[in-house]
C-alpha positions in Angstrom: -9.5 18.5 15.0 -5.8 18.6 15.7 -3.4 19.7 12.9 -2.1 16.2 12.1 -5.3 14.2 12.8 -5.9 13.6 9.1 -2.7 11.5 9.1 -2.5 10.3 12.8 -6.0 8.7 12.4 -4.2 5.9 10.5 -2.2 4.7 13.5 -4.9 2.2 14.8 -5.9 1.3 11.2 -2.4 0.4 10.2 -1.9 -1.8 13.2 -4.7 -4.0 12.0 -4.0 -3.8 8.2 -2.1 -6.2 6.0 -0.6 -3.2 4.2 0.0 -4.9 0.8 1.7 -7.7 -1.0 3.9 -8.2 -4.1 2.1 -9.6 -7.1 4.3 -11.6 -9.3 3.1 -13.0 -12.6 3.3 -16.8 -12.4 0.8 -17.5 -15.3 2.4 -16.0 -18.4 5.5 -17.3 -20.2 6.9 -14.1 -21.7 5.9 -14.8 -25.3 4.3 -12.1 -27.5 0.9 -13.8 -26.9 1.5 -14.1 -23.1 3.8 -11.3 -22.0 4.9 -11.4 -18.4 3.5 -8.5 -16.3 6.1 -6.6 -14.2 5.9 -7.3 -10.5 4.0 -4.7 -8.5 2.7 -4.1 -5.0 -1.0 -4.4 -4.4 -1.6 -2.0 -1.5 -4.5 -2.3 0.8 -7.3 0.2 0.7 -6.1 1.8 3.9 -2.6 2.4 2.5 -4.0 3.9 -0.7 -6.2 6.3 1.3 -3.2 7.2 3.5 -1.1 8.1 0.4 -4.0 10.2 -0.9 -4.3 11.9 2.5 -0.5 12.7 2.6 -0.8 14.5 -0.8 -4.0 16.3 0.4 -2.3 17.4 3.7 0.7 18.8 1.7 -1.7 20.7 -0.6 -3.7 22.1 2.4 -0.6 23.0 4.3 1.6 24.7 1.8 3.3 26.7 4.5 5.2 23.5 5.4 6.7 23.4 1.9 6.6 19.6 1.7 7.3 19.6 -2.0 10.8 20.6 -0.8 11.0 17.4 1.3 14.6 16.5 0.1 15.9 20.0 1.1 14.0 19.9 4.4 15.7 16.5 5.2 19.1 17.8 4.2 18.7 21.0 6.3 18.0 18.6 9.2 21.1 16.6 8.5 19.2 13.6 7.1 20.6 12.1 3.9 20.8 8.6 2.6 18.8 5.7 1.5 15.4 4.5 2.8 17.0 2.0 5.0 19.1 4.8 6.7 16.1 7.0 7.4 13.9 4.2 8.6 16.2 3.7 11.6 16.6 7.4 12.3 16.2 8.7 15.9 13.3 11.1 15.5 12.8 12.2 19.1 14.0 15.7 18.4 12.6 16.2 14.9 10.0 18.9 14.3 6.7 18.2 12.5 7.9 19.6 9.1 10.9 17.2 9.1 8.8 14.2 10.1 6.3 15.1 7.4 9.2 15.4 4.9 10.2 11.8 5.9 6.7 10.6 5.1 6.6 12.5 1.9 10.0 11.2 0.9 8.8 7.6 1.2 5.5 8.3 -0.6 7.4 10.0 -3.4 10.0 7.2 -3.5 7.2 4.7 -4.4 6.9 6.5 -7.8 10.4 5.5 -8.7 10.9 2.3 -6.7 7.9 -0.2 -6.4 7.6 -1.4 -2.8 9.3 1.6 -1.1 6.2 2.3 1.0 5.7 -1.4 1.7 9.2 -1.6 3.2 8.7 1.5 5.3 5.4 0.1 6.7 6.8 -3.3 7.3 9.8 -1.9 9.2 7.5 0.1 11.4 9.0 3.4 10.3 5.8 5.1 9.1 3.9 4.2 12.2 6.8 5.5 14.3 6.7 8.8 12.3 2.9 9.1 12.7 3.3 8.5 16.4 5.8 11.4 16.5 3.4 13.7 14.7 0.6 12.7 17.1 2.9 13.6 20.1 3.8 16.9 18.5 0.2 17.7 18.1 -0.6 17.9 21.8 
């Protein structure tokens, strides 16, 4: 098994997947008896497994120091919002930096619902996974 196979295996799955969708409470009126539920993204099973596998990969490859994803990105001259990094030219990025991009998006979801959804819909995550697959040759 190649080094990044546990993540690259998602490339064909994600091409066929619906990724997820926003769930917005249309039934409740905001009263004490019927409080409105905050909107959230209901991610597909594939995306949920992908997120778990990103964390597992980081745990199994501590030498890559992916918990330092912000610093890794900064060391590679990458700073900015999600929209900025989604359109980044990644042709010269090494595996650690590409993995830091992925980890950054996965971690961003904890603070901003829908961060991963946007990165999947823009094609950024698939592009990053393709880069990892090419580096694994």
